[in-house]
MARRO-966919 format. One record per residue: residue number from 1; y, x, z of N, C-alpha, C in turn. Coordinates in steps of 0.001 Angstrom, whole numbers. Example, Ala and Ser with C-alpha at 12.3 -4.5 7.8 and 13.67 -1.06 7.14 Angstrom:
BEGIN
<1; <-5690; 13190; 7800>; <-4500; 12300; 7800>; <-3300; 13200; 7800>>
<2; <-2250; 12850; 7080>; <-1060; 13670; 7140>; <30; 12900; 7870>>
//
This chain:
BEGIN
<1; <-154693; -109020; 196274>; <-153205; -109275; 196046>; <-152638; -107529; 195643>>
<2; <-151221; -107906; 195405>; <-150621; -106471; 194909>; <-149673; -106240; 195949>>
<3; <-149726; -104928; 196705>; <-148469; -104862; 197302>; <-147298; -104221; 196703>>
<4; <-146493; -104600; 197071>; <-144733; -104776; 196111>; <-144128; -104160; 197189>>
<5; <-142579; -103241; 196403>; <-141984; -102926; 197432>; <-140341; -103000; 196409>>
<6; <-139522; -103610; 196934>; <-138288; -103573; 196276>; <-137315; -102562; 196742>>
<7; <-136024; -102129; 195730>; <-135024; -101427; 196114>; <-133955; -101620; 195228>>
<8; <-132843; -101076; 195937>; <-131817; -101303; 194641>; <-130557; -102098; 195231>>
<9; <-130623; -102732; 196223>; <-129867; -103946; 197087>; <-128889; -102988; 197513>>
<10; <-127551; -103428; 198130>; <-126592; -103174; 198863>; <-125277; -104428; 198697>>
<11; <-124485; -103465; 199232>; <-123115; -104359; 199231>; <-122090; -103480; 198247>>
<12; <-121910; -104479; 197393>; <-120691; -104260; 195989>; <-119831; -105148; 195968>>
<13; <-118914; -104840; 195317>; <-117842; -105678; 194846>; <-118151; -106644; 193702>>
<14; <-117040; -108003; 193747>; <-117555; -108614; 192248>; <-117555; -107834; 191253>>
<15; <-118045; -108435; 190503>; <-117949; -107330; 188900>; <-118377; -106500; 188746>>
<16; <-119176; -105794; 190068>; <-119936; -104209; 190123>; <-121654; -104999; 189078>>
<17; <-122179; -103812; 189024>; <-123849; -104188; 188624>; <-124601; -103373; 189692>>
<18; <-126000; -104169; 189744>; <-126877; -103525; 190184>; <-128235; -103569; 189366>>
<19; <-128976; -102408; 189778>; <-130488; -102246; 189233>; <-131356; -102581; 190434>>
<20; <-131842; -103543; 190377>; <-132969; -104002; 191755>; <-134467; -103544; 191038>>
<21; <-135124; -102494; 191948>; <-136379; -102379; 191075>; <-137604; -103057; 192510>>
<22; <-138912; -102937; 191659>; <-140033; -103136; 192488>; <-141224; -102584; 191912>>
<23; <-141660; -101610; 193003>; <-142633; -100742; 192897>; <-144136; -101363; 193291>>
<24; <-144722; -100953; 192576>; <-146112; -101105; 192897>; <-147086; -100225; 193091>>
<25; <-148288; -99858; 194134>; <-148810; -99065; 194159>; <-150519; -99504; 193212>>
<26; <-150839; -100756; 192929>; <-151799; -101344; 192738>; <-152020; -100667; 191057>>
<27; <-153505; -100432; 191176>; <-154034; -100081; 189630>; <-153750; -101266; 188966>>
<28; <-153556; -102559; 189043>; <-153578; -103557; 188292>; <-152142; -104275; 187873>>
<29; <-151681; -103942; 188529>; <-150131; -104285; 188327>; <-149533; -104337; 187039>>
<30; <-150124; -103442; 185450>; <-149845; -104008; 184520>; <-150879; -105059; 183796>>
<31; <-151083; -105634; 184714>; <-152249; -107101; 184376>; <-151196; -108056; 184901>>
<32; <-150360; -108151; 185410>; <-149774; -109419; 186154>; <-148183; -109428; 185574>>
<33; <-148122; -111045; 185267>; <-147123; -111326; 185312>; <-145878; -111263; 186020>>
<34; <-144616; -110537; 186293>; <-143923; -110449; 187631>; <-142849; -111370; 187891>>
<35; <-142520; -111737; 188713>; <-141113; -112829; 189186>; <-140261; -112019; 190524>>
<36; <-138876; -112363; 189708>; <-137935; -112167; 190758>; <-137196; -113518; 191635>>
<37; <-137352; -113577; 192522>; <-137348; -114105; 193121>; <-135710; -114375; 194289>>
<38; <-134936; -115285; 194665>; <-133680; -114956; 195542>; <-133646; -115905; 196988>>
<39; <-132621; -115830; 197673>; <-133102; -116415; 198802>; <-131693; -116439; 199308>>
<40; <-130275; -117457; 199258>; <-129472; -117266; 199634>; <-129066; -117696; 201443>>
<41; <-128148; -117213; 201758>; <-127915; -117701; 203349>; <-128304; -119376; 203045>>
<42; <-129145; -119678; 204286>; <-129023; -121227; 204548>; <-129726; -122053; 203758>>
<43; <-130307; -121130; 202587>; <-130560; -121579; 201177>; <-132191; -121776; 201436>>
<44; <-132885; -122439; 200447>; <-134281; -121757; 200062>; <-134525; -121266; 198518>>
<45; <-135622; -120491; 198470>; <-135800; -119455; 198216>; <-135963; -120213; 196477>>
<46; <-135314; -119660; 195653>; <-135524; -120205; 193971>; <-135679; -119055; 193375>>
<47; <-135955; -119428; 192312>; <-136721; -118198; 191092>; <-135415; -117918; 190405>>
<48; <-136031; -116507; 189917>; <-135022; -116277; 189134>; <-135152; -115804; 187647>>
<49; <-136444; -115039; 187556>; <-136605; -114440; 186153>; <-138088; -114223; 186215>>
<50; <-138549; -113945; 184944>; <-139957; -113853; 185156>; <-140311; -113253; 184066>>
<51; <-141177; -111645; 183859>; <-141548; -111298; 183090>; <-143245; -111265; 182408>>
<52; <-143529; -111116; 181463>; <-144926; -111502; 181410>; <-145704; -109966; 181831>>
<53; <-147118; -109606; 181721>; <-147666; -108667; 181487>; <-147349; -107505; 180668>>
<54; <-147123; -108124; 179470>; <-146974; -107174; 178617>; <-145226; -106881; 178145>>
<55; <-144290; -107226; 178915>; <-142974; -107118; 178772>; <-142492; -108459; 178101>>
<56; <-143311; -108702; 177065>; <-142823; -109105; 175641>; <-142118; -110836; 176100>>
<57; <-142677; -111390; 176820>; <-142000; -112782; 177245>; <-141463; -112479; 178386>>
<58; <-140020; -113044; 178296>; <-139004; -113317; 179526>; <-139077; -114650; 179811>>
<59; <-138349; -115214; 181149>; <-137862; -116238; 181512>; <-136529; -116099; 182665>>
<60; <-135980; -117046; 182309>; <-135183; -116821; 183307>; <-134281; -118149; 184146>>
<61; <-133996; -118224; 184907>; <-133154; -119312; 185838>; <-131438; -119693; 184565>>
<62; <-131413; -121322; 184317>; <-130202; -121073; 183882>; <-128889; -120530; 184113>>
<63; <-129115; -120319; 185739>; <-127738; -119955; 186595>; <-127693; -118474; 186059>>
<64; <-128869; -118078; 185765>; <-128587; -116427; 185977>; <-128553; -115912; 184201>>
<65; <-129339; -117001; 182973>; <-128827; -116088; 182006>; <-127549; -115358; 181249>>
<66; <-127658; -114513; 181131>; <-126339; -113774; 180419>; <-126125; -112637; 180998>>
<67; <-126251; -112643; 182664>; <-126214; -111724; 183487>; <-127255; -110839; 183726>>
<68; <-128290; -111451; 184194>; <-129759; -110807; 184667>; <-130563; -110555; 183276>>
<69; <-131200; -109287; 183399>; <-132317; -109133; 182334>; <-133487; -108227; 183160>>
<70; <-134947; -109074; 182997>; <-135779; -108295; 183936>; <-136304; -107583; 182617>>
<71; <-137079; -106538; 183131>; <-137774; -105676; 182419>; <-138888; -104786; 183329>>
<72; <-139779; -104305; 182824>; <-140949; -103490; 183151>; <-141655; -102513; 182255>>
<73; <-141718; -101260; 183202>; <-142419; -100102; 183076>; <-143583; -100275; 183240>>
<74; <-144816; -100191; 182953>; <-145944; -100487; 183438>; <-146649; -99236; 183724>>
<75; <-146425; -98060; 183009>; <-146608; -96947; 183372>; <-146318; -96208; 184532>>
<76; <-145295; -96804; 185049>; <-144216; -96488; 186397>; <-144576; -97556; 187359>>
<77; <-145641; -98946; 186998>; <-145925; -99878; 187256>; <-144741; -100562; 188448>>
<78; <-143491; -100626; 187745>; <-142066; -101096; 188146>; <-141847; -102507; 187592>>
<79; <-141260; -102844; 188142>; <-140262; -104250; 187261>; <-138833; -103787; 187911>>
<80; <-138282; -104452; 187202>; <-136395; -104207; 187244>; <-135977; -105677; 187138>>
<81; <-134602; -105632; 187648>; <-133659; -106613; 187579>; <-132443; -106216; 187515>>
<82; <-131680; -106224; 186126>; <-130572; -105756; 186344>; <-129573; -106807; 186076>>
<83; <-128523; -107051; 187416>; <-127625; -107931; 187150>; <-126433; -107317; 186937>>
<84; <-125672; -107884; 186227>; <-124120; -107594; 185948>; <-123211; -108297; 186159>>
<85; <-122091; -107842; 186325>; <-120530; -109175; 186828>; <-121363; -109924; 187821>>
<86; <-121505; -109179; 189154>; <-121533; -109848; 190287>; <-120881; -110392; 190657>>
<87; <-121116; -111621; 191457>; <-120492; -112494; 191964>; <-120667; -112698; 193582>>
<88; <-119671; -113326; 194361>; <-120262; -113440; 195570>; <-121297; -114760; 196106>>
<89; <-121620; -115758; 195023>; <-122574; -116372; 195419>; <-123931; -116029; 194964>>
<90; <-123873; -114819; 194259>; <-124991; -113673; 194269>; <-126034; -113372; 195371>>
<91; <-124877; -113217; 196364>; <-125497; -113157; 197691>; <-126736; -113667; 197995>>
<92; <-127920; -112559; 198332>; <-129124; -112850; 198591>; <-129903; -112206; 198907>>
<93; <-130881; -112612; 199496>; <-132298; -112073; 199542>; <-133067; -111689; 197933>>
<94; <-133557; -110899; 197157>; <-134222; -110509; 196531>; <-135773; -110226; 196688>>
<95; <-136510; -111087; 196152>; <-137622; -111028; 195934>; <-138383; -110870; 194716>>
<96; <-139419; -109693; 194531>; <-140425; -109627; 193393>; <-142178; -110032; 194120>>
<97; <-142200; -110790; 193322>; <-143647; -111146; 193430>; <-144753; -111265; 192299>>
<98; <-146251; -111489; 192649>; <-146838; -110955; 191477>; <-147884; -112903; 191808>>
<99; <-148396; -113484; 190696>; <-148805; -114393; 190987>; <-150536; -114022; 191633>>
<100; <-151439; -115087; 191627>; <-152445; -114968; 191981>; <-153602; -114736; 191060>>
<101; <-153577; -114828; 189995>; <-154084; -114673; 188743>; <-153242; -113823; 187494>>
<102; <-154336; -112797; 187469>; <-153187; -111700; 185935>; <-153314; -112709; 184627>>
<103; <-152545; -111819; 184129>; <-152217; -112491; 182323>; <-151473; -113730; 182572>>
<104; <-150537; -114368; 183755>; <-149955; -115572; 184033>; <-149070; -115642; 182718>>
<105; <-148329; -117263; 182513>; <-147413; -117545; 182343>; <-146365; -117246; 183062>>
<106; <-144762; -116466; 182316>; <-143581; -117024; 182781>; <-143098; -117644; 183298>>
<107; <-144238; -118674; 183515>; <-143353; -120447; 184001>; <-144145; -121091; 184881>>
<108; <-144932; -120116; 186219>; <-145837; -120183; 186954>; <-144556; -120929; 187993>>
<109; <-145110; -121919; 188922>; <-144787; -122510; 189672>; <-144406; -121543; 190929>>
<110; <-143800; -121163; 191745>; <-143587; -120345; 192637>; <-144712; -120294; 193532>>
<111; <-145345; -121389; 193840>; <-146148; -121308; 194815>; <-147683; -121062; 194615>>
<112; <-147358; -120287; 193067>; <-148693; -119458; 192660>; <-148745; -118058; 192277>>
<113; <-147421; -117869; 193031>; <-147342; -116474; 193286>; <-147849; -116329; 194523>>
<114; <-148320; -115152; 194815>; <-148880; -114905; 196515>; <-148943; -113715; 196823>>
<115; <-148466; -112468; 196165>; <-147790; -111320; 196508>; <-146738; -110999; 196863>>
<116; <-145750; -110662; 197799>; <-144537; -110618; 197875>; <-144149; -109691; 198508>>
<117; <-142601; -108638; 198206>; <-142352; -107675; 198715>; <-141355; -108239; 199572>>
<118; <-140638; -107299; 200600>; <-140209; -107911; 201514>; <-138686; -107602; 201531>>
<119; <-138320; -107560; 200105>; <-137077; -108425; 199809>; <-135938; -107051; 200079>>
<120; <-135217; -107226; 199116>; <-133942; -106459; 199333>; <-132741; -107158; 199193>>
<121; <-131938; -106473; 200299>; <-130105; -107510; 200188>; <-129505; -107232; 199194>>
<122; <-128996; -107937; 198398>; <-127925; -107921; 197697>; <-126207; -108515; 198417>>
<123; <-125578; -108047; 198705>; <-124235; -108850; 198925>; <-123065; -108237; 198684>>
<124; <-122295; -109151; 197467>; <-121190; -109184; 197310>; <-120074; -109562; 197589>>
<125; <-118846; -108790; 198146>; <-117888; -109216; 198563>; <-116809; -109320; 197166>>
<126; <-115757; -110534; 198039>; <-114401; -110935; 196816>; <-113438; -109781; 196571>>
//
């Protein structure tokens, strides 16, 4: 498994932007597709975005297209999630995750991710 630690969350006003980071200390980080998920209060965890090991391919949930941007820096073992024009409904705990196998698709089902960070809270006030 890959060890993951998220950061960058916080309490912001609607319309603000945040960049979430997810770092890994594992040497194998560059081999893995990475995903971001969120869990809003009282709801199930859901997929947000994923990026291939090379950074060449990305995938987004329809609900975040145009406002969220995923990127990665393999030299820094870090994946990012830029969130612009934050809305109160973006309030959630955001998790990064790595799948069981390296070099996977960006369209993996959630159950194929087996390494998870502890999450970072994003709270958007209106």
